[in-house]
A tleap script that builds the chain and sets N, CA, C and O, in Angstrom:
source leaprc.protein.ff14SB
mol = sequence {
  NTHR VAL LEU ILE VAL TYR ALA HIE GLN SER
  ALA GLY SER PHE ASN ALA ALA VAL LYS ASN
  ALA ALA VAL ASP GLU LEU LYS LYS LYS GLY
  CYS ASN VAL LEU VAL SER ASP LEU TYR GLU
  MET LYS PHE LYS ALA THR ALA THR GLU GLU
  ASP ILE THR GLY GLU VAL LYS ASN PRO GLU
  HIE PHE CYS TYR GLY ASN GLU THR MET LEU
  ALA TRP GLN GLU GLY ARG LEU ALA ALA ASP
  ILE LEU ASP GLU HIE LYS LYS LEU LYS GLU
  ALA ASP LEU VAL ILE PHE GLN PHE PRO MET
  TYR TRP PHE SER VAL PRO ALA ILE MET LYS
  GLY TRP MET ASP ARG VAL LEU THR PRO GLY
  PHE ALA TYR THR LEU GLU LYS ARG TYR SER
  GLU GLY ILE PHE CLYS
}
set mol.1.N position { -6.625 -13.673 -7.693 }
set mol.1.CA position { -5.886 -12.459 -7.355 }
set mol.1.C position { -5.613 -12.446 -5.864 }
set mol.1.O position { -6.510 -12.665 -5.050 }
set mol.2.N position { -4.358 -12.186 -5.518 }
set mol.2.CA position { -3.920 -12.130 -4.118 }
set mol.2.C position { -3.434 -10.714 -3.831 }
set mol.2.O position { -2.635 -10.155 -4.582 }
set mol.3.N position { -3.926 -10.144 -2.737 }
set mol.3.CA position { -3.440 -8.847 -2.257 }
set mol.3.C position { -2.583 -9.089 -1.033 }
set mol.3.O position { -3.027 -9.706 -0.065 }
set mol.4.N position { -1.345 -8.599 -1.077 }
set mol.4.CA position { -0.471 -8.646 0.092 }
set mol.4.C position { -0.370 -7.223 0.630 }
set mol.4.O position { 0.110 -6.321 -0.057 }
set mol.5.N position { -0.825 -7.034 1.857 }
set mol.5.CA position { -0.692 -5.746 2.532 }
set mol.5.C position { 0.543 -5.895 3.411 }
set mol.5.O position { 0.556 -6.670 4.367 }
set mol.6.N position { 1.575 -5.139 3.068 }
set mol.6.CA position { 2.919 -5.343 3.627 }
set mol.6.C position { 3.384 -4.104 4.368 }
set mol.6.O position { 3.271 -2.987 3.865 }
set mol.7.N position { 3.912 -4.313 5.581 }
set mol.7.CA position { 4.378 -3.180 6.384 }
set mol.7.C position { 5.731 -3.488 7.017 }
set mol.7.O position { 5.802 -4.088 8.089 }
set mol.8.N position { 6.785 -3.079 6.356 }
set mol.8.CA position { 8.126 -3.094 6.947 }
set mol.8.C position { 8.972 -2.047 6.249 }
set mol.8.O position { 8.852 -1.844 5.041 }
set mol.9.N position { 9.829 -1.384 7.014 }
set mol.9.CA position { 10.630 -0.281 6.482 }
set mol.9.C position { 11.825 -0.731 5.656 }
set mol.9.O position { 12.333 0.038 4.839 }
set mol.10.N position { 12.282 -1.963 5.852 }
set mol.10.CA position { 13.544 -2.388 5.253 }
set mol.10.C position { 13.355 -3.478 4.207 }
set mol.10.O position { 12.729 -4.507 4.463 }
set mol.11.N position { 13.904 -3.233 3.029 }
set mol.11.CA position { 13.876 -4.231 1.961 }
set mol.11.C position { 14.764 -5.432 2.293 }
set mol.11.O position { 14.647 -6.478 1.655 }
set mol.12.N position { 15.654 -5.293 3.290 }
set mol.12.CA position { 16.538 -6.383 3.689 }
set mol.12.C position { 16.034 -7.176 4.880 }
set mol.12.O position { 16.764 -8.006 5.422 }
set mol.13.N position { 14.796 -6.935 5.299 }
set mol.13.CA position { 14.261 -7.585 6.500 }
set mol.13.C position { 13.750 -8.998 6.209 }
set mol.13.O position { 13.550 -9.380 5.056 }
set mol.14.N position { 13.545 -9.759 7.282 }
set mol.14.CA position { 12.928 -11.077 7.173 }
set mol.14.C position { 11.524 -10.940 6.581 }
set mol.14.O position { 11.123 -11.751 5.747 }
set mol.15.N position { 10.774 -9.914 7.008 }
set mol.15.CA position { 9.431 -9.699 6.488 }
set mol.15.C position { 9.454 -9.452 4.986 }
set mol.15.O position { 8.583 -9.941 4.267 }
set mol.16.N position { 10.434 -8.703 4.505 }
set mol.16.CA position { 10.560 -8.483 3.059 }
set mol.16.C position { 10.848 -9.796 2.346 }
set mol.16.O position { 10.295 -10.061 1.278 }
set mol.17.N position { 11.707 -10.612 2.930 }
set mol.17.CA position { 12.034 -11.905 2.324 }
set mol.17.C position { 10.796 -12.797 2.248 }
set mol.17.O position { 10.576 -13.474 1.244 }
set mol.18.N position { 9.993 -12.795 3.306 }
set mol.18.CA position { 8.760 -13.601 3.313 }
set mol.18.C position { 7.792 -13.085 2.250 }
set mol.18.O position { 7.198 -13.867 1.508 }
set mol.19.N position { 7.640 -11.766 2.184 }
set mol.19.CA position { 6.752 -11.166 1.177 }
set mol.19.C position { 7.225 -11.509 -0.220 }
set mol.19.O position { 6.422 -11.900 -1.067 }
set mol.20.N position { 8.527 -11.367 -0.474 }
set mol.20.CA position { 9.079 -11.655 -1.800 }
set mol.20.C position { 8.913 -13.128 -2.172 }
set mol.20.O position { 8.600 -13.446 -3.319 }
set mol.21.N position { 9.120 -14.023 -1.215 }
set mol.21.CA position { 8.938 -15.462 -1.470 }
set mol.21.C position { 7.475 -15.757 -1.789 }
set mol.21.O position { 7.180 -16.554 -2.679 }
set mol.22.N position { 6.558 -15.115 -1.063 }
set mol.22.CA position { 5.129 -15.314 -1.331 }
set mol.22.C position { 4.772 -14.837 -2.729 }
set mol.22.O position { 4.065 -15.528 -3.462 }
set mol.23.N position { 5.262 -13.650 -3.103 }
set mol.23.CA position { 4.994 -13.115 -4.443 }
set mol.23.C position { 5.500 -14.087 -5.509 }
set mol.23.O position { 4.779 -14.408 -6.453 }
set mol.24.N position { 6.746 -14.555 -5.354 }
set mol.24.CA position { 7.335 -15.467 -6.339 }
set mol.24.C position { 6.532 -16.762 -6.455 }
set mol.24.O position { 6.211 -17.195 -7.561 }
set mol.25.N position { 6.209 -17.378 -5.324 }
set mol.25.CA position { 5.485 -18.654 -5.339 }
set mol.25.C position { 4.066 -18.500 -5.876 }
set mol.25.O position { 3.590 -19.341 -6.638 }
set mol.26.N position { 3.401 -17.433 -5.479 }
set mol.26.CA position { 2.034 -17.215 -5.964 }
set mol.26.C position { 2.014 -16.978 -7.465 }
set mol.26.O position { 1.132 -17.480 -8.161 }
set mol.27.N position { 2.981 -16.217 -7.971 }
set mol.27.CA position { 3.058 -15.987 -9.418 }
set mol.27.C position { 3.352 -17.293 -10.162 }
set mol.27.O position { 2.808 -17.531 -11.241 }
set mol.28.N position { 4.213 -18.140 -9.584 }
set mol.28.CA position { 4.497 -19.444 -10.205 }
set mol.28.C position { 3.238 -20.292 -10.302 }
set mol.28.O position { 3.094 -21.094 -11.225 }
set mol.29.N position { 2.335 -20.118 -9.357 }
set mol.29.CA position { 1.068 -20.868 -9.333 }
set mol.29.C position { 0.019 -20.226 -10.240 }
set mol.29.O position { -1.104 -20.721 -10.343 }
set mol.30.N position { 0.389 -19.118 -10.902 }
set mol.30.CA position { -0.527 -18.479 -11.837 }
set mol.30.C position { -1.399 -17.386 -11.232 }
set mol.30.O position { -2.343 -16.923 -11.871 }
set mol.31.N position { -1.100 -16.981 -10.035 }
set mol.31.CA position { -1.891 -15.938 -9.379 }
set mol.31.C position { -1.480 -14.555 -9.860 }
set mol.31.O position { -0.314 -14.309 -10.169 }
set mol.32.N position { -2.440 -13.674 -9.919 }
set mol.32.CA position { -2.188 -12.244 -10.092 }
set mol.32.C position { -1.932 -11.707 -8.681 }
set mol.32.O position { -2.778 -11.862 -7.801 }
set mol.33.N position { -0.784 -11.083 -8.460 }
set mol.33.CA position { -0.414 -10.623 -7.123 }
set mol.33.C position { -0.342 -9.101 -7.090 }
set mol.33.O position { 0.369 -8.484 -7.883 }
set mol.34.N position { -1.080 -8.513 -6.169 }
set mol.34.CA position { -1.033 -7.081 -5.899 }
set mol.34.C position { -0.351 -6.893 -4.555 }
set mol.34.O position { -0.626 -7.642 -3.617 }
set mol.35.N position { 0.529 -5.912 -4.442 }
set mol.35.CA position { 1.196 -5.637 -3.170 }
set mol.35.C position { 0.953 -4.183 -2.804 }
set mol.35.O position { 1.245 -3.271 -3.578 }
set mol.36.N position { 0.412 -3.984 -1.606 }
set mol.36.CA position { 0.335 -2.642 -1.028 }
set mol.36.C position { 1.475 -2.541 -0.029 }
set mol.36.O position { 1.352 -2.987 1.112 }
set mol.37.N position { 2.587 -1.953 -0.461 }
set mol.37.CA position { 3.758 -1.757 0.387 }
set mol.37.C position { 3.550 -0.417 1.098 }
set mol.37.O position { 3.835 0.642 0.540 }
set mol.38.N position { 3.057 -0.477 2.316 }
set mol.38.CA position { 2.573 0.723 3.001 }
set mol.38.C position { 3.662 1.768 3.225 }
set mol.38.O position { 3.400 2.963 3.092 }
set mol.39.N position { 4.880 1.339 3.564 }
set mol.39.CA position { 5.955 2.327 3.757 }
set mol.39.C position { 6.377 2.936 2.425 }
set mol.39.O position { 6.610 4.142 2.337 }
set mol.40.N position { 6.475 2.114 1.401 }
set mol.40.CA position { 6.847 2.630 0.088 }
set mol.40.C position { 5.782 3.606 -0.424 }
set mol.40.O position { 6.104 4.604 -1.069 }
set mol.41.N position { 4.519 3.311 -0.133 }
set mol.41.CA position { 3.408 4.165 -0.555 }
set mol.41.C position { 3.300 5.428 0.301 }
set mol.41.O position { 2.585 6.369 -0.043 }
set mol.42.N position { 4.034 5.428 1.438 }
set mol.42.CA position { 3.893 6.505 2.429 }
set mol.42.C position { 2.427 6.636 2.840 }
set mol.42.O position { 1.871 7.732 2.913 }
set mol.43.N position { 1.825 5.474 3.104 }
set mol.43.CA position { 0.405 5.421 3.442 }
set mol.43.C position { 0.142 6.187 4.731 }
set mol.43.O position { 0.835 5.985 5.728 }
set mol.44.N position { -0.838 7.048 4.713 }
set mol.44.CA position { -1.189 7.864 5.872 }
set mol.44.C position { -1.862 6.970 6.917 }
set mol.44.O position { -2.883 6.340 6.639 }
set mol.45.N position { -1.291 6.921 8.103 }
set mol.45.CA position { -1.798 6.022 9.134 }
set mol.45.C position { -2.918 6.631 9.976 }
set mol.45.O position { -3.663 5.899 10.628 }
set mol.46.N position { -3.046 7.936 9.972 }
set mol.46.CA position { -4.022 8.574 10.857 }
set mol.46.C position { -5.382 8.707 10.193 }
set mol.46.O position { -5.490 9.108 9.034 }
set mol.47.N position { -6.418 8.364 10.949 }
set mol.47.CA position { -7.802 8.462 10.494 }
set mol.47.C position { -8.329 9.843 10.885 }
set mol.47.O position { -8.596 10.103 12.058 }
set mol.48.N position { -8.476 10.719 9.901 }
set mol.48.CA position { -8.867 12.100 10.176 }
set mol.48.C position { -9.929 12.567 9.190 }
set mol.48.O position { -10.307 11.841 8.271 }
set mol.49.N position { -10.401 13.786 9.397 }
set mol.49.CA position { -11.368 14.398 8.478 }
set mol.49.C position { -10.819 14.506 7.063 }
set mol.49.O position { -11.589 14.590 6.107 }
set mol.50.N position { -9.488 14.504 6.917 }
set mol.50.CA position { -8.870 14.575 5.593 }
set mol.50.C position { -9.232 13.373 4.724 }
set mol.50.O position { -9.037 13.414 3.509 }
set mol.51.N position { -9.750 12.313 5.321 }
set mol.51.CA position { -10.132 11.116 4.577 }
set mol.51.C position { -11.433 11.309 3.808 }
set mol.51.O position { -11.847 10.439 3.042 }
set mol.52.N position { -12.067 12.448 4.019 }
set mol.52.CA position { -13.357 12.747 3.401 }
set mol.52.C position { -13.210 13.988 2.536 }
set mol.52.O position { -12.690 15.010 2.984 }
set mol.53.N position { -13.667 13.894 1.306 }
set mol.53.CA position { -13.677 15.083 0.451 }
set mol.53.C position { -15.014 15.788 0.656 }
set mol.53.O position { -16.050 15.139 0.795 }
set mol.54.N position { -14.987 17.093 0.674 }
set mol.54.CA position { -16.205 17.856 0.906 }
set mol.54.C position { -16.486 18.026 2.384 }
set mol.54.O position { -15.632 17.758 3.230 }
set mol.55.N position { -17.669 18.465 2.676 }
set mol.55.CA position { -18.065 18.768 4.054 }
set mol.55.C position { -18.405 17.501 4.831 }
set mol.55.O position { -18.897 16.521 4.271 }
set mol.56.N position { -18.131 17.544 6.131 }
set mol.56.CA position { -18.563 16.457 7.004 }
set mol.56.C position { -19.955 16.783 7.539 }
set mol.56.O position { -20.358 17.944 7.599 }
set mol.57.N position { -20.669 15.750 7.920 }
set mol.57.CA position { -22.047 15.921 8.365 }
set mol.57.C position { -22.130 16.677 9.691 }
set mol.57.O position { -22.972 17.559 9.860 }
set mol.58.N position { -21.247 16.322 10.628 }
set mol.58.CA position { -21.313 16.909 11.958 }
set mol.58.C position { -19.923 17.384 12.389 }
set mol.58.O position { -19.237 16.671 13.122 }
set mol.59.N position { -19.493 18.575 11.950 }
set mol.59.CA position { -18.139 19.043 12.279 }
set mol.59.C position { -17.939 19.339 13.772 }
set mol.59.O position { -16.808 19.323 14.256 }
set mol.60.N position { -19.011 19.607 14.494 }
set mol.60.CA position { -18.880 19.902 15.935 }
set mol.60.C position { -18.582 18.640 16.740 }
set mol.60.O position { -17.910 18.701 17.770 }
set mol.61.N position { -19.076 17.509 16.277 }
set mol.61.CA position { -18.820 16.233 16.960 }
set mol.61.C position { -18.483 15.187 15.895 }
set mol.61.O position { -19.301 14.333 15.553 }
set mol.62.N position { -17.253 15.280 15.383 }
set mol.62.CA position { -16.804 14.403 14.306 }
set mol.62.C position { -16.723 12.962 14.796 }
set mol.62.O position { -16.002 12.667 15.748 }
set mol.63.N position { -17.459 12.069 14.149 }
set mol.63.CA position { -17.422 10.634 14.451 }
set mol.63.C position { -16.904 9.935 13.192 }
set mol.63.O position { -17.617 9.815 12.196 }
set mol.64.N position { -15.655 9.478 13.255 }
set mol.64.CA position { -14.972 8.964 12.068 }
set mol.64.C position { -15.770 7.867 11.367 }
set mol.64.O position { -15.940 7.914 10.148 }
set mol.65.N position { -16.256 6.890 12.111 }
set mol.65.CA position { -16.986 5.780 11.494 }
set mol.65.C position { -18.235 6.234 10.765 }
set mol.65.O position { -18.470 5.831 9.626 }
set mol.66.N position { -19.036 7.066 11.408 }
set mol.66.CA position { -20.268 7.553 10.768 }
set mol.66.C position { -19.962 8.394 9.543 }
set mol.66.O position { -20.605 8.255 8.503 }
set mol.67.N position { -18.968 9.271 9.676 }
set mol.67.CA position { -18.639 10.183 8.581 }
set mol.67.C position { -18.044 9.450 7.382 }
set mol.67.O position { -18.354 9.780 6.237 }
set mol.68.N position { -17.188 8.455 7.638 }
set mol.68.CA position { -16.587 7.738 6.508 }
set mol.68.C position { -17.603 6.809 5.848 }
set mol.68.O position { -17.534 6.587 4.640 }
set mol.69.N position { -18.539 6.267 6.615 }
set mol.69.CA position { -19.578 5.448 5.992 }
set mol.69.C position { -20.428 6.304 5.056 }
set mol.69.O position { -20.732 5.887 3.939 }
set mol.70.N position { -20.804 7.475 5.497 }
set mol.70.CA position { -21.578 8.388 4.655 }
set mol.70.C position { -20.766 8.811 3.432 }
set mol.70.O position { -21.288 8.853 2.318 }
set mol.71.N position { -19.493 9.122 3.643 }
set mol.71.CA position { -18.625 9.515 2.534 }
set mol.71.C position { -18.471 8.366 1.540 }
set mol.71.O position { -18.451 8.599 0.332 }
set mol.72.N position { -18.362 7.131 2.027 }
set mol.72.CA position { -18.284 5.964 1.130 }
set mol.72.C position { -19.562 5.859 0.309 }
set mol.72.O position { -19.505 5.642 -0.901 }
set mol.73.N position { -20.713 6.010 0.956 }
set mol.73.CA position { -21.997 5.920 0.249 }
set mol.73.C position { -22.122 6.995 -0.825 }
set mol.73.O position { -22.723 6.764 -1.874 }
set mol.74.N position { -21.554 8.164 -0.563 }
set mol.74.CA position { -21.668 9.299 -1.476 }
set mol.74.C position { -20.472 9.436 -2.421 }
set mol.74.O position { -20.426 10.367 -3.224 }
set mol.75.N position { -19.501 8.514 -2.332 }
set mol.75.CA position { -18.325 8.572 -3.196 }
set mol.75.C position { -17.390 9.721 -2.871 }
set mol.75.O position { -16.824 10.338 -3.773 }
set mol.76.N position { -17.220 10.018 -1.560 }
set mol.76.CA position { -16.413 11.170 -1.157 }
set mol.76.C position { -15.232 10.787 -0.275 }
set mol.76.O position { -14.784 11.594 0.540 }
set mol.77.N position { -14.727 9.578 -0.424 }
set mol.77.CA position { -13.546 9.170 0.347 }
set mol.77.C position { -12.273 9.586 -0.379 }
set mol.77.O position { -12.271 9.780 -1.595 }
set mol.78.N position { -11.195 9.719 0.382 }
set mol.78.CA position { -9.884 10.076 -0.173 }
set mol.78.C position { -9.440 9.026 -1.196 }
set mol.78.O position { -9.783 7.848 -1.089 }
set mol.79.N position { -8.675 9.478 -2.181 }
set mol.79.CA position { -8.235 8.620 -3.284 }
set mol.79.C position { -7.431 7.412 -2.806 }
set mol.79.O position { -7.588 6.321 -3.354 }
set mol.80.N position { -6.564 7.583 -1.784 }
set mol.80.CA position { -5.758 6.442 -1.342 }
set mol.80.C position { -6.631 5.343 -0.742 }
set mol.80.O position { -6.323 4.161 -0.894 }
set mol.81.N position { -7.710 5.715 -0.068 }
set mol.81.CA position { -8.638 4.721 0.486 }
set mol.81.C position { -9.363 4.009 -0.661 }
set mol.81.O position { -9.483 2.784 -0.654 }
set mol.82.N position { -9.837 4.765 -1.629 }
set mol.82.CA position { -10.545 4.169 -2.768 }
set mol.82.C position { -9.644 3.228 -3.560 }
set mol.82.O position { -10.103 2.199 -4.056 }
set mol.83.N position { -8.360 3.577 -3.682 }
set mol.83.CA position { -7.408 2.696 -4.367 }
set mol.83.C position { -7.307 1.349 -3.642 }
set mol.83.O position { -7.272 0.297 -4.281 }
set mol.84.N position { -7.260 1.386 -2.329 }
set mol.84.CA position { -7.171 0.144 -1.554 }
set mol.84.C position { -8.498 -0.621 -1.607 }
set mol.84.O position { -8.493 -1.852 -1.637 }
set mol.85.N position { -9.618 0.077 -1.618 }
set mol.85.CA position { -10.914 -0.588 -1.784 }
set mol.85.C position { -10.930 -1.382 -3.094 }
set mol.85.O position { -11.395 -2.520 -3.135 }
set mol.86.N position { -10.418 -0.769 -4.157 }
set mol.86.CA position { -10.392 -1.435 -5.463 }
set mol.86.C position { -9.577 -2.728 -5.390 }
set mol.86.O position { -9.992 -3.762 -5.915 }
set mol.87.N position { -8.422 -2.662 -4.739 }
set mol.87.CA position { -7.584 -3.861 -4.605 }
set mol.87.C position { -8.306 -4.946 -3.812 }
set mol.87.O position { -8.256 -6.122 -4.174 }
set mol.88.N position { -8.977 -4.553 -2.732 }
set mol.88.CA position { -9.699 -5.534 -1.922 }
set mol.88.C position { -10.829 -6.191 -2.710 }
set mol.88.O position { -11.067 -7.391 -2.580 }
set mol.89.N position { -11.516 -5.406 -3.521 }
set mol.89.CA position { -12.605 -5.970 -4.331 }
set mol.89.C position { -12.078 -6.985 -5.342 }
set mol.89.O position { -12.750 -7.972 -5.641 }
set mol.90.N position { -10.877 -6.745 -5.870 }
set mol.90.CA position { -10.269 -7.646 -6.849 }
set mol.90.C position { -9.744 -8.929 -6.203 }
set mol.90.O position { -9.662 -9.969 -6.857 }
set mol.91.N position { -9.393 -8.855 -4.937 }
set mol.91.CA position { -8.672 -9.952 -4.282 }
set mol.91.C position { -9.580 -11.117 -3.897 }
set mol.91.O position { -10.683 -10.939 -3.379 }
set mol.92.N position { -9.068 -12.313 -4.172 }
set mol.92.CA position { -9.692 -13.543 -3.694 }
set mol.92.C position { -9.069 -13.974 -2.371 }
set mol.92.O position { -9.663 -14.731 -1.603 }
set mol.93.N position { -7.868 -13.480 -2.124 }
set mol.93.CA position { -7.112 -13.808 -0.912 }
set mol.93.C position { -6.355 -12.560 -0.488 }
set mol.93.O position { -5.799 -11.852 -1.328 }
set mol.94.N position { -6.332 -12.290 0.808 }
set mol.94.CA position { -5.574 -11.159 1.350 }
set mol.94.C position { -4.580 -11.698 2.368 }
set mol.94.O position { -4.940 -12.470 3.256 }
set mol.95.N position { -3.325 -11.283 2.229 }
set mol.95.CA position { -2.263 -11.660 3.170 }
set mol.95.C position { -1.758 -10.381 3.820 }
set mol.95.O position { -1.421 -9.420 3.128 }
set mol.96.N position { -1.706 -10.367 5.143 }
set mol.96.CA position { -1.122 -9.249 5.884 }
set mol.96.C position { 0.258 -9.688 6.341 }
set mol.96.O position { 0.373 -10.640 7.113 }
set mol.97.N position { 1.311 -9.015 5.881 }
set mol.97.CA position { 2.690 -9.354 6.236 }
set mol.97.C position { 3.296 -8.187 7.000 }
set mol.97.O position { 3.412 -7.081 6.473 }
set mol.98.N position { 3.683 -8.442 8.256 }
set mol.98.CA position { 4.199 -7.374 9.112 }
set mol.98.C position { 4.959 -7.969 10.290 }
set mol.98.O position { 4.747 -9.130 10.640 }
set mol.99.N position { 5.848 -7.180 10.910 }
set mol.99.CA position { 6.503 -7.605 12.144 }
set mol.99.C position { 5.584 -7.299 13.332 }
set mol.99.O position { 4.745 -6.401 13.265 }
set mol.100.N position { 5.753 -8.051 14.406 }
set mol.100.CA position { 4.988 -7.772 15.628 }
set mol.100.C position { 5.649 -6.614 16.374 }
set mol.100.O position { 6.843 -6.661 16.672 }
set mol.101.N position { 4.878 -5.588 16.671 }
set mol.101.CA position { 5.336 -4.446 17.457 }
set mol.101.C position { 4.499 -4.378 18.721 }
set mol.101.O position { 3.307 -4.077 18.657 }
set mol.102.N position { 5.099 -4.650 19.862 }
set mol.102.CA position { 4.392 -4.584 21.134 }
set mol.102.C position { 3.102 -5.394 21.094 }
set mol.102.O position { 2.042 -4.918 21.499 }
set mol.103.N position { 3.210 -6.629 20.597 }
set mol.103.CA position { 2.093 -7.571 20.528 }
set mol.103.C position { 0.986 -7.118 19.587 }
set mol.103.O position { -0.168 -7.514 19.753 }
set mol.104.N position { 1.320 -6.304 18.613 }
set mol.104.CA position { 0.324 -5.789 17.686 }
set mol.104.C position { 0.963 -5.520 16.329 }
set mol.104.O position { 2.139 -5.810 16.111 }
set mol.105.N position { 0.176 -4.965 15.434 }
set mol.105.CA position { 0.665 -4.586 14.115 }
set mol.105.C position { 1.350 -3.229 14.200 }
set mol.105.O position { 1.072 -2.467 15.126 }
set mol.106.N position { 2.242 -2.902 13.256 }
set mol.106.CA position { 2.821 -1.558 13.217 }
set mol.106.C position { 1.720 -0.508 13.002 }
set mol.106.O position { 0.669 -0.807 12.435 }
set mol.107.N position { 1.971 0.699 13.453 }
set mol.107.CA position { 0.977 1.775 13.363 }
set mol.107.C position { 0.487 1.983 11.934 }
set mol.107.O position { -0.695 2.248 11.716 }
set mol.108.N position { 1.383 1.864 10.964 }
set mol.108.CA position { 0.985 2.085 9.576 }
set mol.108.C position { -0.009 1.015 9.112 }
set mol.108.O position { -0.911 1.311 8.329 }
set mol.109.N position { 0.150 -0.227 9.589 }
set mol.109.CA position { -0.797 -1.305 9.254 }
set mol.109.C position { -2.127 -1.066 9.966 }
set mol.109.O position { -3.193 -1.241 9.375 }
set mol.110.N position { -2.063 -0.668 11.224 }
set mol.110.CA position { -3.299 -0.358 11.961 }
set mol.110.C position { -4.033 0.785 11.285 }
set mol.110.O position { -5.260 0.766 11.193 }
set mol.111.N position { -3.292 1.787 10.808 }
set mol.111.CA position { -3.907 2.887 10.080 }
set mol.111.C position { -4.571 2.425 8.794 }
set mol.111.O position { -5.638 2.920 8.431 }
set mol.112.N position { -3.944 1.475 8.101 }
set mol.112.CA position { -4.552 0.917 6.898 }
set mol.112.C position { -5.879 0.260 7.264 }
set mol.112.O position { -6.888 0.464 6.589 }
set mol.113.N position { -5.872 -0.523 8.326 }
set mol.113.CA position { -7.105 -1.194 8.751 }
set mol.113.C position { -8.187 -0.183 9.143 }
set mol.113.O position { -9.346 -0.316 8.750 }
set mol.114.N position { -7.795 0.825 9.919 }
set mol.114.CA position { -8.751 1.846 10.364 }
set mol.114.C position { -9.355 2.601 9.191 }
set mol.114.O position { -10.559 2.859 9.167 }
set mol.115.N position { -8.533 2.952 8.230 }
set mol.115.CA position { -8.980 3.813 7.131 }
set mol.115.C position { -9.618 3.029 5.986 }
set mol.115.O position { -10.599 3.491 5.403 }
set mol.116.N position { -9.091 1.868 5.655 }
set mol.116.CA position { -9.540 1.135 4.474 }
set mol.116.C position { -10.750 0.249 4.778 }
set mol.116.O position { -11.621 0.076 3.925 }
set mol.117.N position { -10.806 -0.298 5.956 }
set mol.117.CA position { -11.942 -1.158 6.306 }
set mol.117.C position { -13.109 -0.281 6.753 }
set mol.117.O position { -13.551 -0.325 7.901 }
set mol.118.N position { -13.581 0.503 5.816 }
set mol.118.CA position { -14.597 1.518 6.030 }
set mol.118.C position { -15.951 0.870 6.316 }
set mol.118.O position { -16.348 -0.072 5.631 }
set mol.119.N position { -16.667 1.382 7.339 }
set mol.119.CA position { -18.040 0.895 7.553 }
set mol.119.C position { -18.859 1.113 6.284 }
set mol.119.O position { -18.759 2.154 5.635 }
set mol.120.N position { -19.657 0.131 5.948 }
set mol.120.CA position { -20.427 0.183 4.714 }
set mol.120.C position { -19.712 -0.579 3.613 }
set mol.120.O position { -20.299 -1.461 2.986 }
set mol.121.N position { -18.465 -0.251 3.374 }
set mol.121.CA position { -17.682 -0.975 2.370 }
set mol.121.C position { -17.250 -2.335 2.911 }
set mol.121.O position { -17.523 -3.363 2.291 }
set mol.122.N position { -16.586 -2.349 4.050 }
set mol.122.CA position { -16.008 -3.589 4.580 }
set mol.122.C position { -16.988 -4.386 5.425 }
set mol.122.O position { -16.900 -5.612 5.485 }
set mol.123.N position { -17.913 -3.710 6.071 }
set mol.123.CA position { -18.843 -4.422 6.949 }
set mol.123.C position { -20.050 -3.542 7.279 }
set mol.123.O position { -19.994 -2.314 7.224 }
set mol.124.N position { -21.126 -4.218 7.618 }
set mol.124.CA position { -22.322 -3.621 8.221 }
set mol.124.C position { -22.821 -4.674 9.201 }
set mol.124.O position { -22.215 -5.739 9.320 }
set mol.125.N position { -23.887 -4.403 9.886 }
set mol.125.CA position { -24.456 -5.422 10.772 }
set mol.125.C position { -24.853 -6.669 9.985 }
set mol.125.O position { -24.747 -7.785 10.494 }
set mol.126.N position { -25.309 -6.482 8.749 }
set mol.126.CA position { -25.725 -7.603 7.917 }
set mol.126.C position { -24.571 -8.218 7.123 }
set mol.126.O position { -24.625 -9.394 6.764 }
set mol.127.N position { -23.551 -7.444 6.853 }
set mol.127.CA position { -22.459 -7.853 5.960 }
set mol.127.C position { -21.177 -8.018 6.779 }
set mol.127.O position { -20.315 -7.139 6.787 }
set mol.128.N position { -21.066 -9.152 7.465 }
set mol.128.CA position { -19.866 -9.428 8.246 }
set mol.128.C position { -19.607 -10.928 8.237 }
set mol.128.O position { -20.407 -11.702 7.713 }
set mol.129.N position { -18.507 -11.322 8.808 }
set mol.129.CA position { -18.099 -12.725 8.832 }
set mol.129.C position { -18.166 -13.327 7.431 }
set mol.129.O position { -17.490 -12.840 6.525 }
set mol.130.N position { -18.962 -14.370 7.236 }
set mol.130.CA position { -19.007 -15.052 5.935 }
set mol.130.C position { -19.748 -14.248 4.869 }
set mol.130.O position { -19.763 -14.641 3.703 }
set mol.131.N position { -20.353 -13.148 5.245 }
set mol.131.CA position { -21.071 -12.307 4.287 }
set mol.131.C position { -20.304 -11.033 3.946 }
set mol.131.O position { -20.705 -10.303 3.040 }
set mol.132.N position { -19.230 -10.756 4.640 }
set mol.132.CA position { -18.504 -9.502 4.457 }
set mol.132.C position { -17.400 -9.587 3.424 }
set mol.132.O position { -17.286 -10.571 2.693 }
set mol.133.N position { -16.586 -8.542 3.373 }
set mol.133.CA position { -15.516 -8.434 2.377 }
set mol.133.C position { -14.479 -9.555 2.516 }
set mol.133.O position { -13.836 -9.924 1.533 }
set mol.134.N position { -14.313 -10.094 3.715 }
set mol.134.CA position { -13.298 -11.132 3.943 }
set mol.134.C position { -13.890 -12.541 3.960 }
set mol.134.O position { -13.339 -13.444 4.588 }
set mol.135.N position { -15.022 -12.722 3.262 }
set mol.135.CA position { -15.627 -14.065 3.249 }
set mol.135.C position { -14.694 -15.088 2.643 }
set mol.135.O position { -15.043 -16.265 2.554 }
savepdb mol mol.pdb
quit
């Protein structure tokens, strides 16, 4: 199973063509291909308290990483994050397809990384590099 996390606004772009060619070739090779088209999904790029259902532990000093790790442990993350977690768990390979914006990824892709690569789920001090989700 291959997950392509794709971020481009235009179906006529070079990035769309690359994504489409990858999907076609991977399917020809017998792969199950999942695509998270972030613009089509209207994926929320901002990491906020809205990513947590229920109360936060420390509303006076909200720390996104601590709060989302606790919410992940307790099953209280937003549905869109959990949907992406499911895709990542299924994937044997992840491809990030995006244009370079100011020497970086587009904001929507950065938001996906910030929100989906949740502490606890994606990494811990013990679960990183060859032991983490991207082994």
